[in-house]
C-alpha positions in Angstrom: 91.4 110.7 160.7 90.8 107.9 158.2 88.1 110.0 156.4 90.5 112.9 156.1 93.2 110.7 154.7 90.7 109.1 152.2 89.5 112.5 151.1 93.1 113.7 150.7 94.0 110.6 148.7 91.0 111.0 146.4 91.8 114.7 145.8 95.4 113.7 144.9 94.3 110.9 142.6 91.8 113.2 140.8 94.5 115.8 140.3 97.0 113.3 139.1 94.7 111.6 136.6 93.6 115.0 135.2 97.2 116.1 134.9 97.8 113.1 132.6 95.1 114.3 130.2 95.0 117.1 127.6 91.7 118.4 126.2 91.3 119.7 122.7 88.5 122.2 122.4 87.1 124.3 119.5 88.5 127.9 119.4 85.1 129.0 118.1 82.7 127.2 120.4 84.8 126.1 123.4 83.4 122.6 123.1 85.4 119.4 123.1 86.9 118.2 119.8 86.7 114.4 119.4 88.6 112.6 116.7 91.7 114.8 116.6 94.7 112.7 115.5 98.2 113.6 116.8 101.0 112.9 114.4 104.6 112.8 115.6 107.4 114.1 113.4 108.1 110.6 112.1 104.5 110.3 110.8 103.3 108.0 113.6 99.8 108.5 115.0 100.5 108.7 118.7 97.1 109.8 120.0 93.5 110.2 119.1 91.1 112.3 121.1 87.9 110.7 122.6 84.4 112.2 122.6 85.4 114.5 125.5 88.3 115.8 123.4 90.9 114.2 125.7 94.2 112.4 125.0 96.7 110.9 127.4 99.7 113.1 127.6 102.0 110.1 128.4 101.6 109.0 124.8 103.6 112.0 123.7 107.4 111.7 123.8 109.8 114.7 124.0 112.1 113.2 121.4 109.4 113.6 118.7 109.7 117.4 119.2 107.1 118.5 116.7 103.5 117.2 116.6 100.9 117.8 113.8 97.2 117.9 114.7 94.9 116.5 112.0 91.1 117.2 112.3 88.5 116.4 109.7 91.2 115.0 107.4 93.1 118.3 107.4 96.2 119.5 109.3 95.1 122.2 111.7 98.1 122.9 113.8 101.8 122.1 114.5 102.8 122.1 118.1 106.1 121.5 120.0 106.2 119.2 123.0 106.2 122.2 125.4 102.9 123.3 124.0 101.3 120.3 125.6 102.2 121.5 129.1 98.7 123.1 129.3 95.6 121.1 130.2 93.5 122.6 127.4 94.5 123.3 123.9 92.3 125.4 121.6 92.1 124.4 117.9 90.7 126.4 115.0 88.5 123.6 113.6 86.4 125.7 111.3 88.5 124.8 108.2 85.4 123.9 106.3 81.7 123.7 107.1 79.8 120.5 107.2 78.9 119.6 103.6 75.1 119.5 103.1 73.9 116.0 102.2 71.8 116.2 99.0 68.3 114.6 99.4 67.0 113.3 96.1 63.7 111.8 95.0 61.7 111.4 98.2 58.8 109.4 96.6 57.7 106.3 98.5 60.3 103.5 97.7 61.6 100.2 99.0 65.2 101.3 99.5 67.2 104.2 100.8 70.6 104.8 99.1 73.2 106.6 101.1 76.2 107.6 98.9 79.4 109.1 100.1 83.2 109.2 100.4 85.4 106.9 102.5 89.0 106.5 103.5 90.5 103.6 105.4 94.1 103.0 106.6 96.1 100.7 108.9 99.0 101.6 111.1 101.6 99.2 112.3 103.3 100.3 115.5 101.7 103.7 115.0 103.1 104.2 111.4 101.1 104.0 108.2 101.1 100.6 106.6 98.5 100.8 103.9 95.8 103.1 102.7 92.6 103.2 100.5 89.9 105.7 99.7 86.9 106.0 97.3 83.2 106.3 96.8 80.6 103.9 98.1 76.8 103.6 98.2 74.9 101.8 101.0 71.4 100.3 100.5 69.0 100.3 103.4 65.5 98.9 103.7 63.3 102.1 103.9 60.9 100.6 106.5 63.3 98.8 108.9 66.4 101.0 108.1 68.5 97.8 108.1 71.5 97.6 105.8 70.7 95.5 102.8 73.8 95.9 100.6 77.0 97.8 99.8 78.1 99.0 96.4 81.7 100.2 96.1 81.9 102.4 93.0 85.5 103.7 92.8 88.6 103.4 94.9 92.4 103.8 95.2 94.8 101.3 97.0 98.2 102.2 98.4 100.4 99.5 99.8 104.0 98.9 100.8 106.3 97.9 97.9 108.8 95.7 99.7 106.9 94.3 102.7 108.2 91.0 104.1 105.5 88.4 104.8 107.6 86.2 107.0 104.9 84.4 109.1 107.2 84.6 112.2 107.9 88.4 111.8 104.6 90.3 112.0 106.5 93.5 112.4 107.3 93.4 108.7 103.9 92.5 107.3 101.7 94.4 104.8 98.3 94.6 106.5 96.3 95.4 103.3 94.0 92.5 104.2 92.6 94.8 107.0 91.5 97.5 104.6 87.7 97.6 104.2 84.8 100.0 103.7 82.7 101.0 106.8 79.9 98.6 107.7 77.2 101.2 108.7 75.1 98.4 110.2 72.9 100.3 112.6 73.3 104.0 111.7 69.5 104.1 110.9 68.7 102.4 114.3 70.8 104.1 116.9 69.2 102.3 119.8 70.7 99.1 118.6 74.1 100.4 119.7 72.8 101.0 123.2 71.9 97.2 123.4 75.4 96.0 122.6 77.0 94.1 125.5 80.3 95.1 127.1 80.4 98.5 125.5 80.2 102.1 126.8 77.8 104.5 125.0 78.4 108.3 125.2 76.7 111.3 123.6 78.0 114.8 122.9 75.8 117.7 121.8 77.8 120.0 119.5 77.1 123.3 117.9 76.3 121.9 114.5 76.2 118.1 115.0 75.4 115.6 117.7 78.0 112.9 118.3 77.9 109.3 119.6 80.8 107.3 120.9 80.6 103.5 121.5 83.7 101.9 123.0 84.5 98.3 123.8 87.4 96.1 124.8 88.5 92.5 125.1 91.6 90.4 125.9 92.7 92.8 128.6 93.7 90.3 131.2 95.0 87.4 129.2 96.3 86.9 125.7 94.7 84.5 123.1 97.0 81.9 121.5 96.3 80.5 118.0 98.7 78.4 115.9 101.8 80.1 117.3 100.3 83.6 117.2 99.5 85.7 120.3 96.7 88.3 120.5 96.2 90.8 123.3 94.5 94.2 124.2 91.7 94.4 121.7 89.8 97.8 121.7 87.3 99.5 119.5 86.0 103.0 119.1 82.9 103.8 117.0 82.0 107.5 116.4 78.8 108.5 114.6 77.7 112.1 114.0 74.2 113.4 113.0 72.9 116.8 112.3 72.2 118.8 115.5 69.0 118.1 117.4 67.9 115.6 114.7 66.0 112.4 115.0 69.2 110.5 114.0 67.7 109.0 110.8 69.6 108.0 107.7 69.1 111.5 106.2 70.7 113.0 109.3 73.9 111.1 109.1 77.0 113.4 108.9 80.0 111.2 109.6 80.9 107.6 110.6 84.3 106.6 112.0 85.6 103.2 113.3 89.0 102.5 115.0 90.0 99.0 116.0 93.2 98.3 118.0 94.9 95.0 118.5 98.3 93.8 119.7 99.7 90.7 118.1 102.9 88.8 117.5 104.4 85.5 116.6 105.5 83.5 119.7 109.1 83.9 118.6 108.9 87.7 118.6 109.9 89.5 121.8 107.4 92.3 121.7 103.8 92.8 120.6 103.0 94.7 117.4 100.3 97.4 117.7 97.8 97.3 114.8 95.2 100.0 114.4 92.6 100.1 111.6 90.9 103.4 110.8 87.7 103.5 108.7 85.8 106.7 107.9 82.7 107.5 105.9 81.2 110.9 104.9 77.8 110.9 103.2 77.2 113.2 100.2 73.6 112.3 99.0 70.5 110.3 100.0 68.3 108.8 97.3 65.3 106.5 97.2 64.4 103.7 94.8 63.0 100.2 94.2 66.0 98.5 92.5 68.9 97.1 94.5 72.0 96.5 92.3 74.4 93.6 92.8 76.5 94.1 95.9 80.2 94.8 95.8 81.3 95.1 99.4 85.0 94.1 99.3 88.0 96.0 98.1 90.4 94.2 95.7 93.6 95.2 97.5 95.8 94.3 94.6 94.5 97.0 92.3 92.8 100.4 92.2 89.5 100.9 90.4 88.4 104.4 89.4 87.2 106.3 86.3 87.6 109.9 87.6 90.0 111.8 89.9 87.4 112.0 92.7 90.1 112.7 95.3 90.7 116.1 93.7 87.3 117.4 94.8 87.9 119.9 97.6 85.3 118.2 99.8 86.9 114.7 99.5 88.5 113.4 102.7 91.9 112.9 101.1 94.1 111.6 104.0 96.6 110.3 101.5 97.8 113.9 101.0 98.4 114.2 104.8 100.3 110.9 104.9 102.4 111.6 101.8 104.0 114.6 103.6 105.6 112.1 106.0 106.1 109.0 103.9 106.7 110.3 100.4 107.1 107.2 98.2 107.1 104.5 100.9 103.6 103.5 99.8 102.8 103.0 96.1 99.4 103.2 94.4 98.3 99.9 92.9 97.7 99.9 89.1 94.3 101.3 88.2 91.9 98.8 86.5 89.0 100.8 85.1 
């Protein structure tokens, strides 16, 4: 009797848990689609699919009515709340093919230079708070594949014009200090990610790329207090994609994405504020050489720095155009200093 009851309970739990999840899959390949962002009608990012293409349906609220799906920095669908009543949603993800990374000058050299495009943005309580994008080159040791330097070449900064920086009201802050370029620390040594403690490592074989997801969490049971501030529920998701069936070397890198979540508040605030930092990199060329230029690895969040309209290139991951459809002029570009 007890065994029958246990079996019935497990079947019910399995059905209940699955009913809470929705899976995004490719219309062309029928394989899961990770990294699909779900925007509500007010522009808030309410869900982000994991490596299995799943989101939690409970994150979607009926009063938001319309939801926009963004994949690979492009809006791919607009759905109503009722569309999410199905367990599986097919998405036409073949908006653009993966851009081929240009391999230059393969002569024996001390360094490997991986150049590409990046975007980074922070949301406060799911809504866009600040944004940056640009072009960056990473310098790796050609033997060890360890990161040796970062050279930011051009970038734009968008920030809130009238943000309050009341130290007791974190819900009104401008979080531009969280904007940064990706670190790319171990992309040439994937096994290093497997060694990381308190993380979960998953792999997904795709049709045209292989994906890796590393997740971790902290402060799940108890908050951390520091000078009147409270921190809770810290989580991170790292996604790295390489060309299909490759050896996962630097030349095989297709995409790099980080998301960090944190809940924080001042002790006088009644509720926690949800902060999420999104950081993405898309390589465009790999070069080799013996000279390592001076590093510039930090963004000056007070100004933009560019000499060309790089974001107008059709292959550039311009998420600002997606956000501007929701926020119009809420965020202003900082003055360009060439």
